[in-house]
C-alpha atoms as a printed R data frame, in Angstrom:
    type eleno elety resid chain resno        x      y       z
1   ATOM     1    CA   MET     A     1 -120.367 -8.564 176.087
2   ATOM     2    CA   ALA     A     2 -122.742 -7.883 178.820
3   ATOM     3    CA   THR     A     3 -126.024 -6.324 177.769
4   ATOM     4    CA   ASN     A     4 -127.150 -4.958 180.936
5   ATOM     5    CA   ALA     A     5 -124.310 -2.774 181.664
6   ATOM     6    CA   LYS     A     6 -125.406  0.717 182.872
7   ATOM     7    CA   ARG     A     7 -124.946  3.208 180.059
8   ATOM     8    CA   LEU     A     8 -122.391  6.042 180.321
9   ATOM     9    CA   THR     A     9 -123.743  9.582 180.864
10  ATOM    10    CA   GLU     A    10 -123.098 11.973 177.983
11  ATOM    11    CA   GLN     A    11 -120.312 13.676 179.997
12  ATOM    12    CA   ASP     A    12 -118.685 10.207 180.664
13  ATOM    13    CA   ARG     A    13 -118.849  9.412 176.991
14  ATOM    14    CA   VAL     A    14 -117.330 12.642 175.867
15  ATOM    15    CA   THR     A    15 -114.574 12.367 178.463
16  ATOM    16    CA   ALA     A    16 -113.871  8.829 177.450
17  ATOM    17    CA   ALA     A    17 -113.781  9.605 173.849
18  ATOM    18    CA   LEU     A    18 -111.277 12.502 174.270
19  ATOM    19    CA   ALA     A    19 -108.999 10.257 176.250
20  ATOM    20    CA   LEU     A    20 -109.170  7.322 173.607
21  ATOM    21    CA   MET     A    21 -108.575  9.810 170.778
22  ATOM    22    CA   GLU     A    22 -105.492 11.177 172.667
23  ATOM    23    CA   ALA     A    23 -104.150  7.767 173.335
24  ATOM    24    CA   LEU     A    24 -104.682  6.557 169.807
25  ATOM    25    CA   SER     A    25 -102.768  9.705 168.461
26  ATOM    26    CA   ALA     A    26  -99.818  8.743 170.641
27  ATOM    27    CA   ALA     A    27  -99.880  5.030 170.073
28  ATOM    28    CA   PRO     A    28  -97.648  3.326 167.333
29  ATOM    29    CA   GLU     A    29  -99.614  2.845 164.056
30  ATOM    30    CA   LYS     A    30 -102.533  4.525 165.892
31  ATOM    31    CA   ALA     A    31 -103.714  1.153 167.210
32  ATOM    32    CA   LEU     A    32 -104.085  0.019 170.871
33  ATOM    33    CA   PRO     A    33 -104.995 -3.594 172.389
34  ATOM    34    CA   ILE     A    34 -108.449 -3.590 173.653
35  ATOM    35    CA   ASP     A    35 -107.434 -3.765 177.211
36  ATOM    36    CA   ASP     A    36 -105.270 -0.764 176.750
37  ATOM    37    CA   ALA     A    37 -107.841  1.217 174.961
38  ATOM    38    CA   CYS     A    38 -110.233  0.511 177.749
39  ATOM    39    CA   ARG     A    39 -107.729  1.824 180.396
40  ATOM    40    CA   ALA     A    40 -106.971  4.917 178.339
41  ATOM    41    CA   ALA     A    41 -110.641  5.661 178.062
42  ATOM    42    CA   GLY     A    42 -111.463  4.767 181.625
43  ATOM    43    CA   CYS     A    43 -114.440  2.559 180.683
44  ATOM    44    CA   SER     A    44 -115.174 -1.166 180.526
45  ATOM    45    CA   ALA     A    45 -115.027 -3.392 177.376
46  ATOM    46    CA   ALA     A    46 -118.871 -3.366 177.592
47  ATOM    47    CA   HIS     A    47 -118.841  0.464 177.113
48  ATOM    48    CA   LEU     A    48 -116.119  0.743 174.589
49  ATOM    49    CA   ASP     A    49 -118.344  0.373 171.541
50  ATOM    50    CA   ASP     A    50 -120.506  3.216 172.844
51  ATOM    51    CA   VAL     A    51 -117.365  5.465 172.971
52  ATOM    52    CA   ILE     A    52 -116.234  4.496 169.582
53  ATOM    53    CA   SER     A    53 -119.671  5.285 168.214
54  ATOM    54    CA   LEU     A    54 -119.563  8.671 169.591
55  ATOM    55    CA   ILE     A    55 -116.057  9.328 168.100
56  ATOM    56    CA   SER     A    56 -117.454  8.009 164.662
57  ATOM    57    CA   THR     A    57 -120.013 10.807 164.624
58  ATOM    58    CA   LEU     A    58 -117.235 13.439 164.479
59  ATOM    59    CA   ALA     A    59 -116.478 15.256 161.189
60  ATOM    60    CA   ASP     A    60 -114.552 18.248 160.214
61  ATOM    61    CA   ARG     A    61 -117.130 21.068 159.764
62  ATOM    62    CA   GLU     A    62 -115.358 22.664 156.820
63  ATOM    63    CA   GLY     A    63 -113.557 19.743 154.968
64  ATOM    64    CA   GLY     A    64 -116.052 17.037 155.863
65  ATOM    65    CA   ALA     A    65 -113.322 14.428 156.715
66  ATOM    66    CA   ARG     A    66 -115.017 11.901 159.216
67  ATOM    67    CA   ALA     A    67 -113.413 10.308 162.291
68  ATOM    68    CA   ILE     A    68 -112.592  6.501 161.745
69  ATOM    69    CA   VAL     A    69 -112.107  4.374 164.683
70  ATOM    70    CA   VAL     A    70 -112.793  0.546 164.467
71  ATOM    71    CA   ARG     A    71 -112.711 -2.311 166.824
72  ATOM    72    CA   ASP     A    72 -111.691 -5.850 165.887
73  ATOM    73    CA   HIS     A    73 -111.217 -8.958 167.829
74  ATOM    74    CA   ALA     A    74 -108.283 -7.614 169.906
75  ATOM    75    CA   TRP     A    75 -107.346 -4.076 168.721
76  ATOM    76    CA   VAL     A    76 -108.863 -0.595 168.456
77  ATOM    77    CA   ARG     A    77 -107.490  1.209 165.342
78  ATOM    78    CA   SER     A    78 -107.687  4.851 164.193
79  ATOM    79    CA   PHE     A    79 -107.513  5.661 160.444
80  ATOM    80    CA   GLY     A    80 -106.917  9.030 158.736
81  ATOM    81    CA   THR     A    81 -106.224 12.344 160.518
82  ATOM    82    CA   ALA     A    82 -109.653 13.307 161.654
83  ATOM    83    CA   THR     A    83 -109.048 11.756 165.179
84  ATOM    84    CA   GLN     A    84 -105.588 12.897 165.648
85  ATOM    85    CA   MET     A    85 -104.907 15.212 168.566
86  ATOM    86    CA   LEU     A    86 -101.711 17.214 168.694
87  ATOM    87    CA   PRO     A    87 -100.369 19.187 171.539
88  ATOM    88    CA   LEU     A    88 -100.478 22.988 170.968
89  ATOM    89    CA   ARG     A    89  -98.946 25.730 173.191
90  ATOM    90    CA   LEU     A    90  -99.038 29.499 172.071
91  ATOM    91    CA   SER     A    91  -96.167 31.821 172.114
92  ATOM    92    CA   ALA     A    92  -96.179 34.690 174.338
93  ATOM    93    CA   SER     A    93  -97.476 37.185 171.641
94  ATOM    94    CA   GLU     A    94 -100.123 34.754 170.545
95  ATOM    95    CA   ALA     A    95 -100.972 34.252 174.197
96  ATOM    96    CA   ALA     A    96 -101.563 37.977 174.572
97  ATOM    97    CA   ALA     A    97 -103.664 38.034 171.449
98  ATOM    98    CA   LEU     A    98 -105.803 35.199 172.615
99  ATOM    99    CA   ASP     A    99 -106.165 36.768 176.171
100 ATOM   100    CA   HIS     A   100 -107.349 40.022 174.447
101 ATOM   101    CA   VAL     A   101 -109.866 38.282 172.285
102 ATOM   102    CA   LEU     A   102 -111.343 36.158 175.026
103 ATOM   103    CA   ASP     A   103 -111.861 39.406 177.110
104 ATOM   104    CA   THR     A   104 -113.373 41.215 174.107
105 ATOM   105    CA   LEU     A   105 -115.870 38.502 173.198
106 ATOM   106    CA   ASP     A   106 -117.203 38.334 176.615
107 ATOM   107    CA   ILE     A   107 -117.075 34.542 176.740
108 ATOM   108    CA   ASP     A   108 -118.163 32.616 179.705
109 ATOM   109    CA   ASP     A   109 -115.475 32.511 182.615
110 ATOM   110    CA   GLU     A   110 -115.505 28.745 182.815
111 ATOM   111    CA   VAL     A   111 -114.947 28.371 179.071
112 ATOM   112    CA   CYS     A   112 -112.227 30.990 179.130
113 ATOM   113    CA   ALA     A   113 -110.447 28.989 181.959
114 ATOM   114    CA   ARG     A   114 -110.575 25.820 180.004
115 ATOM   115    CA   ILE     A   115 -109.218 27.478 176.889
116 ATOM   116    CA   ALA     A   116 -106.345 29.104 178.841
117 ATOM   117    CA   ARG     A   117 -105.318 25.713 180.469
118 ATOM   118    CA   ALA     A   118 -105.237 24.015 177.131
119 ATOM   119    CA   LEU     A   119 -103.597 26.859 175.037
120 ATOM   120    CA   LEU     A   120 -101.760 29.430 177.013
121 ATOM   121    CA   PRO     A   121  -98.122 28.886 177.926
122 ATOM   122    CA   PHE     A   122  -97.445 27.210 181.310
123 ATOM   123    CA   GLY     A   123  -97.129 29.919 184.020
124 ATOM   124    CA   TRP     A   124  -98.872 32.513 181.875
125 ATOM   125    CA   ARG     A   125 -100.201 35.314 183.864
126 ATOM   126    CA   GLU     A   126 -102.757 37.840 182.347
127 ATOM   127    CA   PRO     A   127 -101.290 41.131 181.800
128 ATOM   128    CA   THR     A   128 -101.975 43.830 184.124
129 ATOM   129    CA   ALA     A   129 -102.881 46.202 181.043
130 ATOM   130    CA   HIS     A   130 -104.191 45.210 177.716
131 ATOM   131    CA   LEU     A   131 -101.223 44.798 175.092
132 ATOM   132    CA   ILE     A   132 -103.461 45.295 172.080
133 ATOM   133    CA   ALA     A   133 -105.430 48.376 171.507
134 ATOM   134    CA   THR     A   134 -108.713 48.402 169.805
135 ATOM   135    CA   THR     A   135 -111.718 50.786 169.114
136 ATOM   136    CA   THR     A   136 -114.225 48.045 168.199
137 ATOM   137    CA   THR     A   137 -116.317 45.770 170.202
138 ATOM   138    CA   TYR     A   138 -117.859 42.318 169.333
139 ATOM   139    CA   GLY     A   139 -120.630 42.652 171.844
140 ATOM   140    CA   THR     A   140 -121.948 39.689 173.732
141 ATOM   141    CA   TRP     A   141 -123.420 37.635 170.858
142 ATOM   142    CA   TYR     A   142 -120.482 37.139 168.511
143 ATOM   143    CA   GLN     A   143 -120.010 33.399 169.226
144 ATOM   144    CA   LEU     A   144 -123.751 32.567 168.757
145 ATOM   145    CA   LEU     A   145 -124.156 34.636 165.600
146 ATOM   146    CA   ALA     A   146 -120.969 33.098 164.161
147 ATOM   147    CA   GLU     A   147 -122.318 29.706 164.725
148 ATOM   148    CA   ALA     A   148 -125.737 30.715 163.108
149 ATOM   149    CA   ILE     A   149 -123.946 31.974 160.112
150 ATOM   150    CA   ARG     A   150 -121.929 28.865 159.709
151 ATOM   151    CA   ASP     A   151 -124.760 26.563 160.268
152 ATOM   152    CA   GLY     A   152 -127.318 28.685 158.189
153 ATOM   153    CA   VAL     A   153 -129.948 29.181 161.173
154 ATOM   154    CA   ARG     A   154 -132.512 31.958 161.301
155 ATOM   155    CA   CYS     A   155 -132.340 34.078 164.373
156 ATOM   156    CA   ARG     A   156 -134.739 36.117 166.559
157 ATOM   157    CA   MET     A   157 -132.971 39.210 167.843
158 ATOM   158    CA   SER     A   158 -133.491 42.203 170.168
159 ATOM   159    CA   TYR     A   159 -131.775 45.248 168.766
160 ATOM   160    CA   ARG     A   160 -131.642 48.880 170.051
161 ATOM   161    CA   ALA     A   161 -130.942 51.307 167.086
162 ATOM   162    CA   HIS     A   162 -129.242 54.621 168.171
163 ATOM   163    CA   GLU     A   163 -132.499 56.407 168.669
164 ATOM   164    CA   ASP     A   164 -134.372 53.606 170.185
165 ATOM   165    CA   THR     A   165 -135.255 53.900 173.890
166 ATOM   166    CA   ALA     A   166 -135.591 50.139 174.134
167 ATOM   167    CA   PRO     A   167 -134.655 47.016 172.044
168 ATOM   168    CA   ARG     A   168 -136.947 45.963 169.351
169 ATOM   169    CA   LYS     A   169 -137.457 42.498 167.986
170 ATOM   170    CA   ARG     A   170 -136.094 41.479 164.530
171 ATOM   171    CA   LEU     A   171 -136.322 38.213 162.637
172 ATOM   172    CA   VAL     A   172 -133.118 37.994 160.607
173 ATOM   173    CA   ASP     A   173 -131.186 35.442 158.465
174 ATOM   174    CA   PRO     A   174 -127.488 36.385 159.563
175 ATOM   175    CA   LEU     A   175 -125.026 36.540 156.563
176 ATOM   176    CA   ASP     A   176 -121.714 37.891 157.874
177 ATOM   177    CA   ILE     A   177 -119.889 39.831 160.528
178 ATOM   178    CA   GLU     A   178 -117.972 42.745 159.293
179 ATOM   179    CA   SER     A   179 -115.239 44.697 161.250
180 ATOM   180    CA   THR     A   180 -114.672 48.163 160.413
181 ATOM   181    CA   PRO     A   181 -112.432 50.964 162.128
182 ATOM   182    CA   ASP     A   182 -115.499 52.509 163.782
183 ATOM   183    CA   GLY     A   183 -117.286 49.244 164.800
184 ATOM   184    CA   VAL     A   184 -118.306 45.699 164.261
185 ATOM   185    CA   TYR     A   185 -121.561 44.911 162.348
186 ATOM   186    CA   LEU     A   186 -123.799 41.874 161.628
187 ATOM   187    CA   ILE     A   187 -124.807 41.937 158.022
188 ATOM   188    CA   ALA     A   188 -128.174 40.219 157.931
189 ATOM   189    CA   TRP     A   189 -131.471 39.818 155.949
190 ATOM   190    CA   ASP     A   190 -134.302 41.340 157.723
191 ATOM   191    CA   VAL     A   191 -137.112 38.763 157.054
192 ATOM   192    CA   GLU     A   192 -139.968 41.189 157.833
193 ATOM   193    CA   ARG     A   193 -138.677 44.085 155.555
194 ATOM   194    CA   ASP     A   194 -137.234 41.659 153.124
195 ATOM   195    CA   GLU     A   195 -133.941 43.493 152.528
196 ATOM   196    CA   GLN     A   196 -130.450 43.388 153.861
197 ATOM   197    CA   ARG     A   197 -129.590 45.325 156.818
198 ATOM   198    CA   ARG     A   198 -126.453 46.238 158.950
199 ATOM   199    CA   TYR     A   199 -126.560 45.991 162.798
200 ATOM   200    CA   ARG     A   200 -123.936 47.216 165.030
201 ATOM   201    CA   MET     A   201 -122.928 44.298 167.288
202 ATOM   202    CA   GLU     A   202 -122.651 46.066 170.486
203 ATOM   203    CA   ARG     A   203 -126.328 47.264 170.317
204 ATOM   204    CA   ILE     A   204 -127.723 43.504 169.908
205 ATOM   205    CA   ASP     A   205 -129.362 42.942 173.224
206 ATOM   206    CA   ALA     A   206 -130.384 39.272 172.959
207 ATOM   207    CA   VAL     A   207 -130.253 36.436 170.252
208 ATOM   208    CA   THR     A   208 -132.115 33.173 170.040
209 ATOM   209    CA   LEU     A   209 -131.802 30.449 167.518
210 ATOM   210    CA   THR     A   210 -134.939 29.348 165.653
211 ATOM   211    CA   GLU     A   211 -135.767 25.967 164.403
212 ATOM   212    CA   ASP     A   212 -135.844 27.413 160.820
213 ATOM   213    CA   SER     A   213 -132.989 27.501 158.303
214 ATOM   214    CA   VAL     A   214 -132.125 30.649 156.427
215 ATOM   215    CA   GLU     A   215 -133.337 31.583 152.964
216 ATOM   216    CA   ARG     A   216 -130.100 31.932 151.062
217 ATOM   217    CA   HIS     A   217 -129.612 35.437 149.963
218 ATOM   218    CA   ALA     A   218 -126.510 36.812 148.289
219 ATOM   219    CA   ALA     A   219 -124.957 39.222 150.486
220 ATOM   220    CA   CYS     A   220 -124.858 42.647 148.744
221 ATOM   221    CA   SER     A   221 -121.299 44.080 148.719
222 ATOM   222    CA   THR     A   222 -122.384 47.634 149.596
223 ATOM   223    CA   SER     A   223 -120.199 49.859 151.334
224 ATOM   224    CA   MET     A   224 -120.879 51.465 154.600
225 ATOM   225    CA   ARG     A   225 -121.658 54.921 152.796
226 ATOM   226    CA   GLU     A   226 -124.054 53.025 150.475
227 ATOM   227    CA   SER     A   227 -125.788 51.407 153.307
228 ATOM   228    CA   LEU     A   228 -126.242 54.600 155.178
229 ATOM   229    CA   ALA     A   229 -127.553 56.287 152.126
230 ATOM   230    CA   HIS     A   230 -130.145 53.719 151.651
231 ATOM   231    CA   ALA     A   231 -131.266 53.256 155.198
232 ATOM   232    CA   GLY     A   232 -130.181 56.604 157.032
233 ATOM   233    CA   VAL     A   233 -130.946 60.085 156.734
234 ATOM   234    CA   THR     A   234 -128.920 62.912 154.833
235 ATOM   235    CA   ALA     A   235 -127.741 66.161 155.966
236 ATOM   236    CA   THR     A   236 -125.496 69.114 154.463
237 ATOM   237    CA   ILE     A   237 -122.832 70.194 156.795
238 ATOM   238    CA   SER     A   238 -120.089 72.906 156.628
239 ATOM   239    CA   PHE     A   239 -116.794 72.633 158.390
240 ATOM   240    CA   ASP     A   240 -113.486 74.400 158.611
241 ATOM   241    CA   GLU     A   241 -109.917 72.894 158.305
242 ATOM   242    CA   GLN     A   242 -110.108 72.026 162.179
243 ATOM   243    CA   GLY     A   243 -113.115 69.638 161.386
244 ATOM   244    CA   ALA     A   244 -111.988 68.395 158.166
245 ATOM   245    CA   PRO     A   245 -109.948 65.308 159.298
246 ATOM   246    CA   ALA     A   246 -112.841 64.205 161.571
247 ATOM   247    CA   VAL     A   247 -115.481 64.566 158.864
248 ATOM   248    CA   SER     A   248 -113.441 62.855 155.946
249 ATOM   249    CA   SER     A   249 -113.084 59.730 158.283
250 ATOM   250    CA   TRP     A   250 -116.996 59.343 158.546
251 ATOM   251    CA   ALA     A   251 -118.234 56.350 156.538
252 ATOM   252    CA   GLY     A   252 -121.283 58.315 155.288
253 ATOM   253    CA   VAL     A   253 -119.647 61.398 153.987
254 ATOM   254    CA   GLU     A   254 -119.527 62.375 150.224
255 ATOM   255    CA   HIS     A   255 -119.195 65.230 147.907
256 ATOM   256    CA   ILE     A   256 -116.796 67.257 149.788
257 ATOM   257    CA   GLU     A   257 -116.342 70.713 148.055
258 ATOM   258    CA   PRO     A   258 -115.491 74.358 148.818
259 ATOM   259    CA   ASP     A   259 -118.534 75.944 150.590
260 ATOM   260    CA   PRO     A   260 -119.864 78.803 148.369
261 ATOM   261    CA   SER     A   261 -121.478 80.689 151.315
262 ATOM   262    CA   HIS     A   262 -118.389 80.715 153.697
263 ATOM   263    CA   ALA     A   263 -114.879 81.467 152.722
264 ATOM   264    CA   ASN     A   264 -112.105 79.011 153.934
265 ATOM   265    CA   ARG     A   265 -114.725 76.289 154.714
266 ATOM   266    CA   LEU     A   266 -115.831 73.092 153.106
267 ATOM   267    CA   ARG     A   267 -119.230 71.590 152.537
268 ATOM   268    CA   ALA     A   268 -120.377 67.967 152.283
269 ATOM   269    CA   GLN     A   269 -123.387 65.658 152.382
270 ATOM   270    CA   VAL     A   270 -123.270 63.023 155.150
271 ATOM   271    CA   HIS     A   271 -125.652 60.014 155.538
272 ATOM   272    CA   VAL     A   272 -126.031 58.921 159.098
273 ATOM   273    CA   ALA     A   273 -128.082 56.090 160.802
274 ATOM   274    CA   ALA     A   274 -129.352 58.348 163.560
275 ATOM   275    CA   ARG     A   275 -129.717 62.166 163.835
276 ATOM   276    CA   ALA     A   276 -128.413 62.034 167.462
277 ATOM   277    CA   TRP     A   277 -125.111 60.816 166.322
278 ATOM   278    CA   LEU     A   278 -124.497 63.724 164.036
279 ATOM   279    CA   PHE     A   279 -125.799 66.093 166.733
280 ATOM   280    CA   ASP     A   280 -123.028 64.904 169.048
281 ATOM   281    CA   GLN     A   281 -120.356 65.307 166.423
282 ATOM   282    CA   VAL     A   282 -121.395 68.953 165.809
283 ATOM   283    CA   LEU     A   283 -121.431 69.645 169.610
284 ATOM   284    CA   ALA     A   284 -118.145 68.082 170.182
285 ATOM   285    CA   SER     A   285 -116.458 70.144 167.349
286 ATOM   286    CA   CYS     A   286 -117.227 73.406 169.262
287 ATOM   287    CA   GLY     A   287 -118.208 75.094 166.028
288 ATOM   288    CA   ALA     A   288 -115.834 73.535 163.613
289 ATOM   289    CA   ILE     A   289 -118.703 71.773 162.223
290 ATOM   290    CA   THR     A   290 -122.229 73.098 161.509
291 ATOM   291    CA   ILE     A   291 -125.424 71.672 160.046
292 ATOM   292    CA   GLU     A   292 -126.631 73.703 156.889
293 ATOM   293    CA   GLY     A   293 -129.729 71.565 155.979
294 ATOM   294    CA   PRO     A   294 -132.348 70.380 155.796
295 ATOM   295    CA   ASP     A   295 -134.009 73.112 157.827
296 ATOM   296    CA   GLU     A   296 -136.020 70.517 160.070
297 ATOM   297    CA   MET     A   297 -132.788 68.891 160.968
298 ATOM   298    CA   ARG     A   298 -131.250 72.122 162.075
299 ATOM   299    CA   ALA     A   299 -134.419 72.800 164.207
300 ATOM   300    CA   GLU     A   300 -134.107 69.406 165.742
301 ATOM   301    CA   PHE     A   301 -130.352 70.032 166.548
302 ATOM   302    CA   CYS     A   302 -131.389 73.215 168.301
303 ATOM   303    CA   THR     A   303 -133.791 71.299 170.582
304 ATOM   304    CA   TYR     A   304 -131.333 68.582 171.119
305 ATOM   305    CA   ALA     A   305 -128.434 71.140 171.997
306 ATOM   306    CA   ARG     A   306 -130.916 72.790 174.574
307 ATOM   307    CA   GLU     A   307 -131.638 69.516 176.311
308 ATOM   308    CA   VAL     A   308 -128.067 68.520 176.423
309 ATOM   309    CA   LEU     A   309 -126.671 71.791 177.703
310 ATOM   310    CA   ALA     A   310 -129.735 72.244 179.918
311 ATOM   311    CA   GLU     A   311 -129.667 75.947 179.079
312 ATOM   312    CA   PRO     A   312 -132.559 77.761 177.290
313 ATOM   313    CA   ARG     A   313 -131.578 79.687 174.337
314 ATOM   314    CA   PRO     A   314 -133.619 82.271 172.295
315 ATOM   315    CA   SER     A   315 -132.245 81.442 168.973
316 ATOM   316    CA   CYS     A   316 -129.991 79.023 166.996
317 ATOM   317    CA   ALA     A   317 -129.114 81.655 164.382
């Protein structure tokens, strides 16, 4: 074999490897004569070993099964199932689901197009309206964070909490991504604070992978309410039957009981990550929900309401 042949580019190697794997998957007994293997891969015999070497680096990320392709005197042979490539086309309902997910995850347009060409039914046209309803968003960084969780990589992250005017830097060990009815959250270990935190995915402004591996921390199976009680602020609220359905659905609410100070009303404690969120709920309820305490939060609400309404008021009593 010639030793001075020009090396393939990385893109050419990947293209040739995929073509060879596809040809071997379709060949009887998963074996091809060397000349046929070269034609399938679109490379010369001098480059064939380079292509086979690339295939041999592949392994199933979860199961660990390695791709085995060998070349003997006259044949190229594939062993096991790790290199087997099977055709796949989605049904119409599966295609609608995939189309929705691709749009939700904000994946690069070129990547979306390649996925669509490979998986969606021939002649598929994107629906004019979404066929799947959702109230959650995975933000822009789901794909990178999912890889960081899988590979155990520490991340630098810019995150804007509800009351922040600009994103702030965090150094985190990502643990899990949790989807709830009211949002999608990154569960991560805050390295500087040395404790587990929960970050709303849509408020993550930027993510970069570091060269460090995560320190293994057991993810605490705390509920949303417990997390809010630990890291948030607590208020006492009063509400009538009109506001009861909304309040009972909040993740941070507890101790719902009759309000001893007001007939036909209920009282509860609610843990919130940001005061402004609670203030918005109170304003939107048009009087069905009121803040009973603490007093400093009532005063903050008055200031917040005046700014929102842009109308000075003498008293909040």
